[in-house]
Every structure is written in structure tokens, then in C-alpha cells.
C-alpha positions, 0 to 999 in steps of 0.5 A: 902721913908721908912715912905711910906714903913712902912705905906704900911706894916701897912695898909696891916697888918690892912687889914689882920685883918679886911677883911674877908678871905672867901666869904660874905653872898652869893657866886656863883650860881648853873649854868652850866655857872660856872660848868666847871669854873677854872683858874690858878694863874700865876705870871707875866713875861716871866722869871717866866713863863720860870722857871715854876712859881718857883719864890717866892725865886728868885723874883729879877726883877720888877715882884717881886711886885706880886711874892714876894714883898720882892724881890724888894730890890734886884733891884739897879736901876729904872726898867720898866716892861711890859707883853703881854699875850696870854692864851688859855682856854680848857673848857670841858662841861661834860654833852653835849649829849647822847641818851635815851638809854645811859641816862638809865645808866647815860652815857653822852658824853662831848665836849671840847670848846676852847677860847683864849684871848690876852691882855697886862697883866702887867705893873710896875715901880720900884724905889729903894732908899738906904734901901727901894724900892717902886713900882707902877703896873697894872696887869690883875688878871683874864681874863677868857672866856668860851662859851659852849652849850649842847643838853640836856642829858637824865638821870635816876630818882631814883624814876623811869623813865627817866629825861632830862636836858634842852639844854643850851647856855652859854657865860661867861667872867670874868675880873679883873684888879688890880691897886696897890702900893708895897714897900720893906724894906732891913733889911739884911743891918741892920742884915744879919740874918734878912729877907727882907720884902715887901708888896703890896696893890691892888684895883681890878676892877672886871667885870663878864658878864654871860648869860645862856639860857635854851631852849625847845626840839622838844618833850621829845626825840627830838633835841633842839629847840633853837628858844624856849627860856624858861629862861635866867640867867644873871650876868652883873656887876662891883665891886671894891675889895681890895687885898694885898700881903705880903712876906719875902725873906731871904738869910742865904747864899749868894747862897741860897734864902728862900721865903714866900708869902701870897696873899689875893684875892679880893671879888666882889659883884653883882646881878644875874637875872633870867627871865622866858618865861613869862617875870617874873624877879627874882633877888638875890645877887651874890658873887665871891671871888678870892681864897687866896694863900700862897707859900714858896720856895727855890732857889740856885745859884750853880755858877754865871750862874746856878740857880735852884728853887722850890716852893710849892703853896697852893691855897684856891679854896674852897673859890669859893664854900663857901656860894654856892647858889642853888635857891629853893634848898639851902639844897643841897648847901653844897654838891657842893665841891671844894678842896684846892690844892697844886701846885709844881713848879720846874724851872731853869735858865742858863746864857751863852754868845754869844760873849758878849751878855748874853742869858738865857735858862730857863725850868720849870714844875709844877703840876696842880691838878684838881680844878673844882666844883663837886657835892658830895654824892649819888643822891636822885632824878632826879635833883641831878642825873643831878647835878652829871653829870654836876659837875663830875670831873676827879680828877687828878694831872699832870705835865704840862708846862705852857699853855700860851705865854708871851712877856715881856720887862724890 
């Protein structure tokens, strides 16, 4: 069993040195389908959810194989865990509509589009031995859905005159299902000053289905003509990527936990296709890199019933726009920006008893910095004005509660 754990840790170490951290030769394409795309990294499990995601230094149940694999050593007996998740997406399309008069000053109206998914999102089985714990798991890494449309907004041309973006209809679904093995070594038993260490290896099946249609209008200032299709842009493919997760959990005091974790996200390579009104088809490479994540946190058990935890999570969202593609205009591809962010998570758990039945009360918050793609720099022509309208982003950081409902059992 320990040999298996060491083999897994060695495999993860080798992969860490050989798998590129960023995207490959090609990345996302300039398409309205991805202009509002964003997703959050949520650890599985109702307990982590209830504590605002501050779990890297707690990690004491079967979901530790994701939150921090080193925490698996805390488990003393076989454990089964499963989760069903409801997620609601609130997608804002920035350049939905305006009038020619508003377009003269580049004023646009946005519209919100809501979608939701309900899925079994996590399943794991953990088997502990004397100094090593192994786990097998299946988890839903991404399940994102967005369906939007626009009326075709007017915008100014820096060279003079008025321009108009074509009306669109867009349907985007991104799914990724991971199958993995995890293991952790209990080094604290050998030396109380050593941290426990753990790792997991994941094979990720990613599927992207994106269809964006561009339509004509009834005259330059008229309404959209959704019966006159001008072009179609599609991505419809499946690929298998590899990701891994390595972590450490240290208890310098019995009540104090210090945890760190690094997660390497998989990459999927596919093909995008553009079909114009004459039936001419153009294809090209398309890449999607799941951002890498690093997190560190502390937890403290003030007495047997109360635990407080804090976590800072660094997410490399900029990997989503590395090697960004703008067909026929690659010179401006570097002007599409997406910043890395640091999320702050704070949570607590209090255990009380109703007769002899333990009941846990949990509360948590986290910051959610804006992480949408934006177009940076001053516009030099009508196309760049349009890109700024499509990829504008309100840069904000807010305290939020988790926006999903999770049902889990252990």
C-alpha cells in the first residue's frame, strides 16, 4: 500500500516537470460565445460549501482527495462520499442592444441570461491503512451552460461614421468529468514536526459544444433578421487531459492546522469550424486550458465543538487567454486580458447535540473577484470599438455566499 502511495507521488512529480503549465500552441478564439464565460473552482462536499470553501487546512473527510489530498490520513476507517449539485449561472451579455443615437456615444444595454444544471458531481471511496490512505474518485470539474442572443449594437467608427455588430445567437456547454486515484502518507507518525503529504492523479474527459450564429438585419438600422443566417462558428469535440493535485497538511499544535495545495488543470485540444453563407468551411485548432490553482490556509479548533478556518486561493485565470486567437487579426490577440485572482475564504463550524445526535452548524463567506475576458487598450477602428463593448467588464471584488446547493452523504 505504501509502495502504491510513493508511486503515485513520484508520478505526480514527474508530470509536474513534463506537462506544460500553460496552454499549447493555440487557445480560445475571439467569439461572443466566450465573451462572458467564467466559472468558479468549488471544492466538493456540503461541508466545505457550508464553510465558504475554507477547507485546505481542515480536509478531514473523503472530499480531501480534491481539497487537500494530505488530509486523507485523518480518516480512520473506509469512507464513501457522494454529492449532487445544483448550480445556477447568471450570465451578463454586455452588448445586447442600443439605438443608433446611443451608438453614436457607444452606449449599450446589457441583458442577463440565467441557466442552471443539476448533476451528480462527486463520488469517492477512501480506504485507510496504518500509514497510508488511498482513494478512488470521480468528480465533475466543469459543468457550464450559457445561451445568449443579441440585437446587433451600433458603435462609432474612429475614422468617422456609425458601425453595427451583427446580431447573434449563441449556445455554449462545457463539461469535464475527472476519474482519479489519490494517496496520502502519514509522516506525522514518524516525526511530529513533519507534515502529512498527499497527491492525486486525474484523467479528465472534456467536452465543449459551442454554436454561434450571426444574422443579417432588415436594413442598417432595422431589427435582426433571424431567418437570414450569415455565418456559423462551432466547436464540438471531446478530448482527454491530465491533471494532478499535490498537498501538505501540518499540525504543529493539536488544535492548529496549516495546509497548502497545488492543482494542475488539464488541457483539451479540439477544432473550431467557421461556415459562411456560401457554404465555405474554414477550420483551425482550438485549445482550452483549465487554470492552475494554488491555495494555503489555516484552521484552529478552539475547543472540541468550534473550528474556524481561513484560506487564500490563487487562480491563474490568465491561462485562459494565453495564445488567444483572433482570426484574420492575430496582431490584436495580446490585447485580450484576464487577470489572475486571489480568492479569500473564511468559514466556521460549530457542533452541538440534540439529545445524543450531533448537529453541525456552518457558515462561510468568500471573495469573488471579477474574472471575465476583457479587451484592453484604446480602439483604433470600428472592429476594436466593438470588441471593447463585447469584452467590457466591471472590475469588482465582492463578498458572497456560495451560489450553489449541494446535497451530500458520507
